[in-house]
N, C-alpha and C positions, 0 to 999 in steps of 0.2 A: 281047634282048627287043625286041619291037616298041614303038616310041615311042607314048605316048598321043597320040591325034590332037589333041584339044582344038579348040574352036571359035575360029577366028581373027577372030570378029566384033568390032566395036567394043565397048568397055566399056558395060555396061548397069547402071543403078542398080537394076534389078529383079533382077539377079543372073544365075545361069547360068554356063556355062563360057566365060569370057573369057580373054585372055592378056596377059601382059606379060613380054617376054623381052629383058632387057638384054644388051648385048655382054659379052664376057668381061672387058674392062677396066672397064666401068661396074659390073658385078657386084662386081668386086674393090674398086673405089674405094668403092662404097656400103657394102660390108662393113667396110672399114677405118674409115670415118667413124662408122658406127653402133656398131661395137665400141668406138671411142674414147669415144663419148657414154655408153656403159654402164660404162666402166672406172672403178674406184675411184681409181686414181692421179691421173687428171685432176681428179676431184672434190676430192680432198684438196689438190691444188696450188691450185686456184681458191679454196677456203675459206681456206687459209693466206694467200694474197695479199690476200683481202678483209679478213681480220682485221688484217693488218699495216697496211693502208691506214686502217682504222677507228681503230686505236690511234694512228697517226701524226697523224690529224686531230683526235683527242680527241672524236670523236662517240660518241653512245650506240649501242646495238644498235637500229637502225631497222627496224621491221617494218611492211609495208604490206599492208592487207587490202582486197579488192575485193568489194563487196557488191551482189548482184543481187536486187532486192526480190522478184521472183516466182519465185526459184530455191529449191527445197526444201533443197539442200545449203547455201545461204547461211543459210537459217533455222536449221539446226543450228549453223553457225558462230557466228551471232549470240548463241547461248546460251553459248558458250564463251569469248568474247573477254574478258569481265570477269575470269574466272578466270585467263586467260593473262597479262593485264597484272599481276594481283596476284601470280602465282607467279614470273614472270620479269622481270628487269631490262631492260625493253624500252621503246622509244618507239614507240607504235602510231599509225599514220595509217589512217583509214578512208575509202575512196573509194566513191562510188556509180557503178555501171556498168550497162549494158544487157547483154542476152544475146548469145551468139556469133552470128555471121552469116557469110554466104558459104560457102566450102568448108570452114570449120572445123566446120560442123554441117550434116547433110543435111536434117534436119527438126526445128526447134526445138520445135514443139508435141509431137512424139513424144518428144523428149528430156525435156521437162518432165513429161510424163505418166509416163514411166518413173521419173523422179527422185522424184515424189511417192510412188509405191509403195515405192521403195527406201528413201527417208528414213524412212518409217514402219517399215520392217523393221529398220533398223539403229539408230535413235535409242535404244531401251531399253538396248542393249549399252553405250552411252556415257553413260548416265544423263541423256539428253536427251528432249525431247518433240517429237513430230510427229503430227498427226492421222491415224488410219487412214482409208483410202478418201477422202483429201482431194480436193476439186475444185479446179480452177484458180481463183485469186482473181479477183474481178471487177475489170475494168479501172479503174473509178472508185476502188476501194479501193487498187489499186496506185499510181495517180496521186496519191492523197492521201498515202500513205506516202512516196513519193518527194519530194513537196513539203515534208512535215514534216522529213524527214531533211536535205534540201538547205538548210534554214534553220538548222541546228544548228552550234554550236561543237564543237571536238574533244571536250571533256569531256561536253557534253550528248549528243553522238552516241553515245558508249559507253553512257550510261545509257538513252537512249531506244530504241536499236536492238532489244534483246530485247523491250521492251514492245510496240512497234508490230508486230514480227514475230509475236509471240504472238497479238495481236488480229487481224492480217491473216489468219492461217491458221485462226483460229476464225470468220472472217467476221463479226467483231463490230464492226459499223459504229459503234455507240454508244460503245464503248471508244475507238475511233480518234478519234471526234469530241471526246471528253473530253481525250484526249492533245493534240489539235491546239489546244484552248483553252489548255492549260497550257504547251505548248512553242512554239506558233506554227507557221507554214508559209510557205514561199516561194511566189511566183507561178509560173505554168507556165513562163515564160521563164527565170527564175532556176534552176528545177529542171532544165530541159533543159541549161542551161550547166554545171551541176554534173555531170550525167551525161556530157556531152561531154568535160569535163576528165578525169573518171575513165577514160572509154574511151581517151582519148589517152594517158594515163599508162600504162595497162595495155598498150596497143599498143607504146609506146616501150620498155617492159621486155620485150616479146616474148611476150605471151600474149593470150588471146581469150575466156576464160570467167569466170563468176562464182564466188564462194566460194573465190577464190584468195588465197593468202598469199605474199608475196615477201619474202625476206630475203637480202641480200648475194649476189646472183647466182643464187639458186635459187628455184623455184616449188614450192608445196605446195598440192595441190588438196583442199580440204574437210577434214572431220573425220578421214577415213581417213589423211591424211598428216601430221597434227599430231605424231604420234609421232616422225617424222623431224626435224621442226623442234625439238621438245623435246630430243631427244638432242643435236642440234647446239648449241643454246643452253646446255645443261648442260655440254657439253665446253668451252665458252668461259667458264665460270664465271658465267653469268647466271642460274642457278637459285637462287632464294632459299631453297629447301628442299632442300639438297643431300642426295641419297640417297633422297628420298621418291619414292613412286610417281608416274609421269607422269599428266597429266590425261586423256590420250586413248590409252591402250595399245590395241594391236590385239587384238581378242577372240581367244581361243585356240581350238584345234581338237584334239580327241582321236580317235585311231584306236582303235576298240574294237568288240567285237561288239554289235549292236543287234538282237536276235532279234525284237523287237516290230515291226520295220520291214521284215520280209522280204517283205511283199506290195507294197512300193514299188519303183519303178524310178527310178534316177538317170540322166538323160540328160545327157551331156557333149558340148558342141559345141566342138571344137578347130579351129584353123587351123594349117597347117604353116609359116606365116610369122610367127606371133604370138609375140613373146618372152614376153608374159604367159601364154600357153598353155604355153610351154616350161617356165616355172618352176613351174607348178602341176599339169600334166597327170598326172604319175605319182602325185602325192599325191591327186588326185581319184580316180584308179583305186584307190589303196590305201584311201581312205575307203569307197568302195562295197564293196570286197571284204572289208575288215575288219568292216564293219557288217552284211554279209550281204544288202544290198539288191541288186536286179538292176541290172546296169550296161549301158547302151546308149550306145556311142560314135557320135556323129553328126558326122562331119567336114564342114566347109564351106570354100569357097574363101576365101583371104585377101581382106580388104576391098577393097584396090585392084584385085584381079582380078575383083571383082564390081561395080566402078564406084563405090564409095564414095570420095569425094575425100579427099585428105590433103595439107594444106599443110606447108610446111617447118617452121613454128613448131610445128605440132601434132606432127609426126614427131619433132622434136628434143626436145620435152618428154616424149613417150612414152618414148623410149629413155634419156633421163637418169633418168626415174622408174623405169624397169625395173631399172636398175643398183642403186638403193638398195632397191627392193622385193625383188630377188633376194638381196641381202646380208642383209636382214631375215629372209628365209625360209630362209637357208642353202643357196641354190641357186647354184652358181658359174657363172652365165650371164655371158658377156663375149666369148668367142672365137666371134664370129658370122660365118657366111658365108651371105650372102643366098640363099635358095632360091626366090625369086620366079620364077614362070613355069614353064618346062619341068620343073625338079626336082619342083615341087609336083604337076604333072599326072602325071608318071611314077609318083610314089609313090601318088597317089590311084588310078591305073589298077590298082594291085595291091591296093587296099584290099578290094574285094568278095571277092577270092580269099582274102586273109589272114583276113578275117572268117569265111569259110566253113571255115577251118582252126582257128578259135578263137583267132587271134592278131592280130586287128585292132587292139586297144589296144596290143599290143606293137609293131606296125609303126609306129603313130603316135609312140609314145614313143621308139622307136629313131631315127626321122627327126629329131625335135625335138632329141634328145640330140646327134646328130652335127652338126646345123646350128648349134645355139646354145651347146652346152657344149664340144664338141670342135673346132669351127671347121673342119669338113670341107666342102669344096666339093662339094655333092651333085649338081652339074650334070655328072656323068660316070657311065658305066656301072659303073666300078669302085667308085665311092662308093655307088651305089645297091645294089650287091651287098653291101657292108659293112653297110648299113642293114638289108637283108633278112635276112642271116645273123645279125646281132646280135639280131634279133627272134625268132630260133628258127625261121626258115622256110628252105625249100630253094630255093637260087638257081636251080638247073637247072629246077625246076618253075615258078618265078616267070617265067623267060624265055619260057615258052610262053603266057603270058597275053596275049590280044589282044582285050580287051573294052573297049567304050566305056560299059559299065554305070555306071561311076563318075560320069559327068556327071549322070545322072538322080539318082543317090544323093545327091550333094552339093547338088543343087538342091532336092530334096525336103527335105533337112535344113534348108536355108536357109529354106524356106517355113514349116516347123514353128517354127523359131526366131522368125521375123518375126511369126507369128500370136500368139506369146506376148509381143509387145512388146519383143523383144530383137533386136539387130543386130550387136553386137560379140562378141568372143571373149576368153577362154573364157566361154561361157554354160552355165548349169545349169538343168535342170528336174527337179523331183520330182513324179512322177505315181503315182496309185494303180493297182491292177490293172484297174480299170474305165476308166482313162484320165482321171480327174479330176486337174486340176493343183493341187498344193498350194503350189508355189513355182516362180517363174521369175525368175532373177537372173543378173547379168552381172558378170564380173571375177574375177581371181585373188584379190582381197581380199574375196570373198564366199563362199569355200569354208567358212569358219567358220559362215556363216549356214545353209548346207546342213546341216552337222552339228547346228546348233542346232535346225533343224526336225525332223531325225531324232529327236533327244532329246525334243522336245516332243510328237512323234507318239505317244510311249509313253503319255502321259496323254490323248491325243486332244484336246488343248486348242488345236489350230490349225483354223481354219475353211477349208474348201475355197473357193477364190476362184471366184466366178461370172463368166461371160463379161461381165456388166455392169460389173464392177470392173476389167477388164483394159484396158490402154492400147489405143488404136486400132491396127489393122494398119498395117504400113509401106506 
């Protein structure tokens, strides 16, 4: 088969066909390191050592939380902290922090715009509140909340945090003024010192974002990951209600016929180097097919191949998180062999042909399965043949494909994704037959939200989002 040409240009944040081709040794080393980060054995060893050290020192279960005032995910976490302290035998410290910067985030305003929409979508499933169509809080209100929180003792912080958060996101300046009279506020310099201290502590522990919880060597991002922390604390005997339901269980997802939604299309945006895509792609396809909605698979280039920066701390968090997410969802990800660069391009070169044969989704699923579950080095002709044949396609026919059509296909898909305020994978869009967007969401932990929207569509109780409510384009 002719190799996919690919554009050898420098990476562009605007996307398109870029390249990243490591040497054989570097591909092998990267694969081993990231496989280790995902492996359960290493996690269990680290947890066992951390608990032994805690018991030897006689210290309590120390949990640290990092609150970013203007972050919607922090707003959700603020509502849960009191219940967390009541339920579990923990010593909670609350740090004030600023948002991520540098290569840990390509566009903070875009991230916050998406987070506001996403928080409103998921809050009801966790019994929490966040306003629909929320605007970014005014800077003066953010500053006032930071100064109030910076002045508080640990006990007052836990009490005040949900109150000021609620008032901030309701844009209730009068309520905030009353709280300031009651609790007091620090001056601007003291508030900045408190933020700087929180930023430094977070950096020393190896993270960069708000709404983060740290416990004994592991990070938990926002309300979506509390289930992992709860499970860990319960296993250590720190649950005061042994056997009771967790505070933040992951919402469920049911595969079933949904004939009322047959006029809808589910667009799935996968990447062939994304472990989050690998763990959920086949289930996303199954959701569409079992529901009876139209399925449109829209592959995009991996983020690093389209110029989106990735720091080491970001990458290590992602792959450690992938391991526990995969175990939660029953997907045995872990034997990973990095397909970055040429293997991705070679497979995408076959995608338009596979799609014309009605096997596009099968080709993507097969590639992800071989790279992430079977540990196959896809950087060889023999491995690509295995991928193709496992997808139910003819290898001899595949070898005759000599098209660069895939480059425009993945770039068009990226543009569609970006116009909906999405930039990571896997992303999902639900659209009507007339092209109206019902939902645009991102992440393997949002497939339940897609199913929820399909079920709500039965009663037509969801509003079609207008372009005025969508985040700005990338």
